[in-house]
N, C-alpha and C positions, 0 to 999 in steps of 0.2 A: 431476694426470690423463691430460692425451693427451700423448702421442707426438710425433705430427707432423699435416698436418694431408695426404691423401688422395686422387684422383680414385676417387668410389665407381665410374662403366660400367669401372675397370680394377684394382680390388680386388672386384668382383661377377666379371670376370671373370679372378681367381685359385680365387675358390671355383667357381666350375662346374668349373674343370678337377680342382682339387683334390676333390669330391666324384667322380669318374667313377672312382675309389676308397672303400676302407673312409673313414667319418669321421661325422663329425653337423656338420653345421648347425643353430645356436640365435635364433631370433627372440624377442627378447620389448621388445615398444612401451609405455612409460607418455608415455601426455598427456593433456590439458584442452582444452578450450577457451574455455571459459567460467571464469572462476572461480565456481567449486562454492563451497557453506557449510560442509559442515566440509573442507572442503580436497579433498575426492574425488578418485579421478585413477583412468580407466584404463586396462584394462593389458589388453594381445594380448598375441600368443604363440605360435610354434611349435616343431620341434626334427623337422630331415632326420635317420633316422641309414640309413645302406647296410653290409652288410663285403658284398667284395669284391673277387674281385683288378682294381688296377688297372684301364679302360677295356674290359671283359672285357662285361658286359648292358646295354650300348648299348640292344642292338636285340629284350634278351629280352624274349617274351610274359606276362610276369608281374609287371613291372614298373608301379610305380607311380606313377609322377615321373621325369620325362625330364629331362637336363641343362637344357633354354628353360623352361622349366616354372621349375626353382627362379630361373634365371640374373630371367627375370622377374620372379617375387616380392621379390627381393631390388631388381629396380633400380624396383619398385613404389615403394617405402619413399617414395625421392627422385626423384622423375621431378626435368626439366628446366624446368620451369613453378613446382617449389615452390623458394622462398627455400631451399639449403639448409648445411648447416656436416658434413663426412666425417671423422673423426679415428683415426686407430690408437690404441692403447691398450693395456694388458695384458692380456694372451692371461691367461684363468685365472681373472682377477679376476670376484664378480660384483660388477656396479656397479649394481642394485638397487637400493638405499638414498638410490647419487651422485645416478640420475633421477629419484628421486622427491622428492628436496631439488631440482633444479635444474625441474623443471619447476611447482613447487610457486612459480617467480620472475616465470614467464610468463603472461600472457592464453591465448594464441593455438600448445602445443605441443606437437609428438614427440618426443620423446628417444627411440630407436633403438637395440639393441644386438645389432649382429651377432658371432657366436661359429663359427669352426671349428676340428673336432678331430680329431685324426689320433694314434691313443697318445694320448701325455702329452702333448704337444708340441698348443696352446690359440692362436690368428691370435684377433683382437674388434677389431671395428670399432665405435664413439660417432657417433651422426647425431641433427642435430637441426635439424628442423621449421621453422621458422615464417613465422607469412603477414601480422603488424604488423608497418608500419612500426618500431612503437615496442617493440618486440621484438628485431626484430630493429637500431635500433640499440642495445639494449642487448645484444644478446648475444655483439656486436663489439668492446664500447665492454669490456664485459668479461668475454668468453674468449677473443675470437679472434685482434684484437690486439693483446697482451696481449705481453710477449714469453716473459714468465715465467707457465703458466695456473693459477691457485689450484687447489686440493688444493676445489671444490666440495660436499663431503662440510661440511664445516663445524666440524670438529675444531683 
């Protein structure tokens, strides 16, 4: 599932540059802080869509979101105070089932999928934020430090 690890601030800078033109940015976070009785998972997300010539409306008065707001929102997914892992994943694939399956394995986790689409081309990233030492160790041993990362969907 994971193609390679990425430097999240550099990926955010790339998203900000792409979003200066016609683009769609989507974020979905699946999380749980404590194991819940029914295995319930909290879901949060948003989409940003813009149609314009590259860089043309940076100062337009009707603009709802400026580039630095989008970058701040994306950087807020995983701050330097968090223990997080960021990976590039196949663009255009729906990772909802994978993220939900993964979240159920951990006690305090947020799994976020960020996708940027321009026309028929999509680039996606999968971020995992962990807060407990036992979860961090589990993640590193099971997913991050393996030469061949397993398909977490269980299929």
